[in-house]
Residue frames as qw, qx, qy, qz and C-alpha x, y, z in Angstrom:
[[0.389, 0.639, 0.033, -0.662, -10.12, 3.18, 10.57],
 [0.613, 0.531, -0.479, -0.335, -8.43, 1.43, 7.64],
 [0.997, -0.072, -0.001, -0.011, -7.60, -2.23, 7.22],
 [0.644, -0.521, 0.396, 0.396, -4.10, -3.56, 7.61],
 [0.338, 0.771, -0.373, -0.390, -1.81, -2.40, 4.82],
 [0.973, 0.222, 0.048, 0.049, -0.73, -5.09, 2.36],
 [0.291, -0.792, 0.501, 0.194, 2.97, -5.70, 2.92],
 [0.926, 0.192, 0.311, 0.099, 3.36, -8.42, 0.27],
 [0.587, 0.750, -0.100, 0.289, 5.52, -6.32, -2.04],
 [0.141, -0.839, 0.443, -0.283, 7.73, -5.03, 0.78],
 [0.792, -0.356, 0.489, -0.076, 8.20, -8.54, 2.19],
 [0.883, 0.383, 0.200, 0.183, 9.09, -9.90, -1.24],
 [0.352, 0.854, -0.223, 0.312, 11.52, -7.03, -1.82],
 [0.418, -0.732, 0.494, -0.213, 13.17, -7.53, 1.58],
 [0.900, -0.104, 0.423, 0.028, 13.51, -11.24, 0.96],
 [0.766, 0.591, 0.067, 0.244, 15.02, -10.66, -2.49],
 [0.115, 0.876, -0.352, 0.308, 17.53, -8.10, -1.21],
 [0.611, -0.575, 0.519, -0.163, 18.51, -10.34, 1.70],
 [0.933, 0.143, 0.314, 0.102, 18.95, -13.31, -0.65],
 [0.585, 0.747, -0.096, 0.301, 21.11, -11.22, -2.98],
 [0.160, -0.831, 0.449, -0.289, 23.22, -9.96, -0.08],
 [0.824, -0.321, 0.461, -0.069, 23.60, -13.51, 1.16],
 [0.872, 0.408, 0.159, 0.217, 24.79, -14.59, -2.29],
 [0.339, 0.841, -0.223, 0.358, 27.22, -11.66, -2.45],
 [0.517, -0.729, 0.412, -0.174, 28.61, -12.55, 1.00],
 [0.893, -0.090, 0.411, 0.162, 30.01, -15.70, -0.66],
 [0.566, 0.817, -0.095, 0.054, 31.72, -13.69, -3.42],
 [0.863, 0.030, -0.099, 0.494, 35.44, -14.29, -4.00],
 [0.309, 0.544, -0.107, 0.773, 36.35, -10.59, -3.86],
 [0.359, -0.322, -0.581, 0.656, 36.92, -9.10, -0.42],
 [0.075, 0.030, -0.014, -0.997, 35.57, -5.71, -1.51],
 [0.503, -0.265, -0.547, -0.614, 32.24, -7.26, -2.45],
 [0.584, -0.371, -0.698, 0.184, 31.99, -9.18, 0.83],
 [0.258, -0.214, -0.365, 0.869, 32.86, -6.00, 2.74],
 [0.231, -0.122, -0.256, -0.931, 30.18, -4.12, 0.83],
 [0.521, -0.392, -0.716, -0.247, 27.62, -6.64, 2.02],
 [0.439, -0.407, -0.574, 0.559, 28.32, -5.71, 5.66],
 [0.053, -0.140, -0.039, 0.988, 28.16, -1.98, 4.92],
 [0.361, -0.205, -0.518, -0.748, 24.91, -2.40, 2.98],
 [0.522, -0.422, -0.741, 0.018, 23.33, -4.56, 5.68],
 [0.323, -0.366, -0.437, 0.755, 24.24, -2.00, 8.35],
 [0.078, 0.030, -0.184, -0.979, 22.90, 0.83, 6.19],
 [0.447, -0.333, -0.649, -0.518, 19.58, -0.93, 5.61],
 [0.490, -0.455, -0.675, 0.312, 19.24, -1.62, 9.35],
 [0.192, -0.259, -0.218, 0.921, 19.94, 2.05, 10.10],
 [0.239, -0.120, -0.392, -0.880, 17.33, 3.16, 7.57],
 [0.496, -0.420, -0.731, -0.209, 14.74, 0.83, 9.12],
 [0.390, -0.425, -0.532, 0.621, 15.46, 2.33, 12.57],
 [0.017, -0.139, 0.040, 0.989, 15.02, 5.84, 11.15],
 [0.356, -0.279, -0.615, -0.646, 11.73, 4.85, 9.50],
 [0.486, -0.489, -0.711, 0.140, 10.42, 3.53, 12.82],
 [0.283, -0.361, -0.319, 0.829, 11.49, 6.72, 14.60],
 [0.104, 0.016, -0.270, -0.957, 9.93, 8.97, 11.96],
 [0.417, -0.382, -0.709, -0.421, 6.68, 7.00, 11.97],
 [0.438, -0.494, -0.623, 0.419, 6.53, 7.34, 15.74],
 [0.145, -0.275, -0.099, 0.945, 7.16, 11.08, 15.55],
 [0.231, -0.149, -0.508, -0.816, 4.52, 11.43, 12.85],
 [0.443, -0.479, -0.750, -0.109, 1.97, 9.51, 14.94],
 [0.343, -0.461, -0.454, 0.681, 2.71, 11.79, 17.89],
 [0.006, 0.139, -0.158, -0.978, 2.26, 14.90, 15.74],
 [0.331, -0.293, -0.677, -0.589, -0.99, 13.52, 14.30],
 [0.429, -0.522, -0.705, 0.216, -2.32, 12.85, 17.80],
 [0.226, -0.382, -0.232, 0.866, -1.38, 16.38, 18.89],
 [0.135, -0.013, -0.389, -0.911, -3.08, 17.89, 15.83],
 [0.379, -0.418, -0.773, -0.290, -6.19, 15.81, 16.47],
 [0.365, -0.546, -0.570, 0.494, -6.37, 17.15, 20.04],
 [0.099, -0.259, 0.025, 0.960, -5.86, 20.72, 18.82],
 [0.241, -0.194, -0.592, -0.744, -8.68, 20.34, 16.28],
 [0.416, -0.513, -0.751, -0.007, -10.99, 18.88, 18.90],
 [0.309, -0.481, -0.382, 0.726, -10.17, 21.70, 21.30],
 [0.000, 0.118, -0.248, -0.962, -10.69, 24.33, 18.59],
 [0.307, -0.314, -0.690, -0.575, -14.05, 22.91, 17.53],
 [0.443, -0.581, -0.667, 0.145, -15.37, 22.85, 21.12],
 [0.350, -0.627, -0.260, 0.645, -14.03, 26.18, 22.19]]
């Protein structure tokens, strides 16, 4: 129905965050380096949740579409 969404900003943001985390992983303080691991894990977890929620939303949308079609015919 719609064209592919422009992901330029999101890709640029992801690249910038990953570059910053990579730079911080070389930091002299252990606490900063440890924070990089926690942050990386947190971002990965959020991405998994986004994928799950998008999937659930698509399923709900499909169900609603079927209900509307059934209601309009019957």
